[in-house]
C-alpha positions in Angstrom: -29.1 17.7 -32.5 -27.9 15.1 -34.8 -24.8 14.3 -32.7 -26.9 13.8 -29.4 -29.3 11.4 -31.2 -26.3 9.4 -32.9 -24.4 9.1 -29.4 -27.7 7.7 -27.8 -27.9 5.1 -30.5 -24.2 3.9 -29.9 -23.8 0.7 -28.0 -22.3 1.0 -24.6 -18.8 -0.7 -24.5 -16.9 -1.7 -21.5 -19.5 -0.8 -18.9 -20.5 -4.3 -18.3 -24.0 -3.6 -19.4 -25.7 -6.6 -21.1 -24.2 -9.2 -23.4 -25.2 -11.0 -26.5 -24.0 -14.3 -25.2 -27.0 -16.8 -24.2 -27.6 -17.2 -20.6 -26.5 -20.6 -19.1 -29.4 -22.8 -17.7 -29.2 -24.3 -14.2 -28.8 -28.2 -14.4 -31.6 -28.8 -12.3 -35.2 -27.5 -11.9 -34.5 -26.1 -8.4 -34.1 -22.5 -8.0 -30.5 -21.4 -7.6 -29.6 -18.5 -5.4 -26.3 -16.6 -6.1 -24.1 -15.2 -3.4 -25.5 -11.6 -3.6 -28.9 -12.7 -2.2 -27.4 -14.3 1.0 -26.7 -11.7 3.7 -23.3 -12.1 5.4 -23.3 -13.3 9.0 -21.0 -10.5 10.0 -21.4 -7.2 8.0 -21.1 -3.5 9.1 -22.8 -0.5 7.7 -20.8 2.2 6.0 -20.7 4.4 9.1 -19.5 2.0 11.4 -16.9 0.6 9.1 -15.3 4.0 8.3 -15.3 4.7 12.2 -13.5 1.4 12.9 -11.0 2.2 10.0 -10.4 5.6 11.3 -9.8 4.4 14.9 -7.5 1.6 13.6 -5.3 4.0 11.7 -5.3 6.6 14.6 -4.0 3.7 16.9 -1.5 2.4 14.4 0.1 5.9 14.0 -0.1 6.8 17.7 1.4 3.5 18.6 4.2 4.2 16.2 4.9 7.7 17.6 4.8 6.3 21.0 7.1 3.5 20.3 9.8 5.7 18.4 9.5 8.7 20.8 9.5 7.1 24.3 10.3 3.3 24.1 13.0 3.1 21.5 16.6 4.0 22.6 18.0 7.2 21.1 21.1 7.0 18.9 24.0 8.5 20.8 26.0 11.3 19.2 29.5 10.8 17.8 32.1 11.2 20.2 34.4 14.3 19.7 37.8 13.4 18.1 41.1 14.1 19.8 43.2 15.8 17.4 46.5 15.1 19.2 45.8 11.2 19.2 47.6 9.5 16.4 45.0 6.6 16.5 42.2 9.2 15.6 43.9 10.8 12.6 42.8 10.1 9.1 45.2 8.0 7.2 47.8 9.4 5.0 46.8 7.2 2.0 43.5 5.3 1.1 43.6 1.5 1.9 42.2 0.6 -1.6 44.5 3.0 -3.5 46.3 1.0 -6.4 50.2 1.0 -6.1 51.8 2.0 -9.4 54.8 0.1 -10.5 57.8 1.8 -12.0 59.1 0.3 -15.1 
């Protein structure tokens, strides 16, 4: 019981609730409206926005699969090597191998 009552009395930190700073006053006597009171000209409700977002993602993925599967050319397979052709044989020694000098 004591813990609950002491927790209730603790100030809330980091939640953006309240402040001990003085509120600034507007420079004129007119009523000043902040941006949250003005309704945006174009706005969507939650259902329409999520529907549009899901359709955009589906179109993105379907377009990607269409392009990679049908339009983009396939990479050809490597040709089969001829073991009797000397030009297709691996080199005897590596081209970057360091030659040792005899002293």
